C-alpha positions in Angstrom: 99.1 247.7 83.6 99.0 246.2 86.9 98.4 248.8 89.8 99.2 248.5 93.5 95.7 247.1 94.7 96.9 243.8 93.6 98.7 241.5 96.0 101.0 238.8 95.2 99.3 235.9 93.5 96.0 238.1 93.1 95.2 240.6 90.6 92.1 242.9 91.2 89.8 242.9 87.9 89.6 246.6 88.0 93.2 246.6 87.6 93.5 244.3 84.2 90.9 246.6 82.7 92.2 249.0 80.6 95.4 247.3 80.4 97.2 247.3 76.8 97.2 244.2 74.5 99.5 243.4 72.3 100.1 240.6 69.3 103.2 238.5 69.4 104.9 240.8 67.0 104.8 243.7 69.7 102.1 245.7 68.1 99.3 247.0 69.9 95.9 245.4 69.4 93.7 247.3 72.0 92.9 247.1 75.8 91.0 244.8 77.8 87.7 246.5 78.5 86.0 243.4 80.5 86.3 240.3 82.0 83.6 237.4 81.7 83.6 235.3 84.7 81.9 231.7 84.8 79.3 231.5 87.3 80.0 228.2 88.2 83.6 228.0 88.9 84.4 231.7 89.5 87.2 231.5 86.8 87.6 234.1 84.6 86.5 232.6 81.1 86.6 235.6 78.3 88.8 238.6 77.7 86.5 241.4 75.7 88.9 243.6 74.0 88.5 247.1 72.7 89.9 247.2 69.4 90.5 250.5 67.7 88.7 252.4 70.6 89.9 255.9 72.0 90.1 255.8 75.8 87.9 252.8 76.1 84.9 254.5 73.9 84.1 253.2 70.5 86.2 250.6 68.4 84.7 247.4 68.3 84.6 244.6 70.8 86.0 241.0 70.1 85.9 238.3 72.8 89.2 235.9 73.5 89.7 233.1 75.4 91.4 234.3 78.9 93.7 231.2 78.2 94.9 233.0 75.1 96.5 236.3 77.1 99.9 236.0 79.0 101.2 239.3 80.9 104.3 240.4 79.6 106.6 242.5 82.5 108.6 244.1 79.3 105.5 245.5 77.8 103.3 246.1 80.9 100.4 244.4 79.3 99.1 241.5 77.8 100.1 239.4 74.9 97.8 237.8 72.6 99.1 234.5 71.5 96.2 233.9 69.1 96.2 235.9 65.8 93.3 238.3 66.0 92.3 237.4 62.2 92.1 233.8 63.6 89.7 234.9 66.5 87.3 236.9 64.1 87.0 233.8 61.7 86.4 231.4 64.5 83.1 229.5 64.5 80.5 230.6 66.8 80.7 228.7 70.1 77.7 226.2 70.4 77.4 226.5 74.2 76.6 230.4 73.5 73.6 231.7 72.7 72.9 234.7 70.2 74.2 237.2 72.6 77.3 235.6 73.0 76.5 234.5 76.4 76.9 231.0 77.8 73.7 229.2 77.2 72.2 228.4 80.4 72.1 224.8 82.1 69.5 222.6 82.0 67.5 222.3 85.0 68.3 219.3 87.1 
């Protein structure tokens, strides 16, 4: 849920963390556990979803592209536009190392 610390056109990351996430059919998928920000551009790249957790603890974490989420005022949460099963079966990003973090850029 987006809270009062947000201003028009801007949302505090702390207000996004803990927000509910639904699938396109309206079923609750989980919550946004964290956001990963591209250190070069400052843009949110990935949302880390907590799935099957209670109050954000336990369960599993699934990274999804930030662009796959859209805020829905009716549900007061985000809608994941990609089926979760598709996200789980997606091939690994060759730009990421084995920990899931973007690989360091080569030195110039």
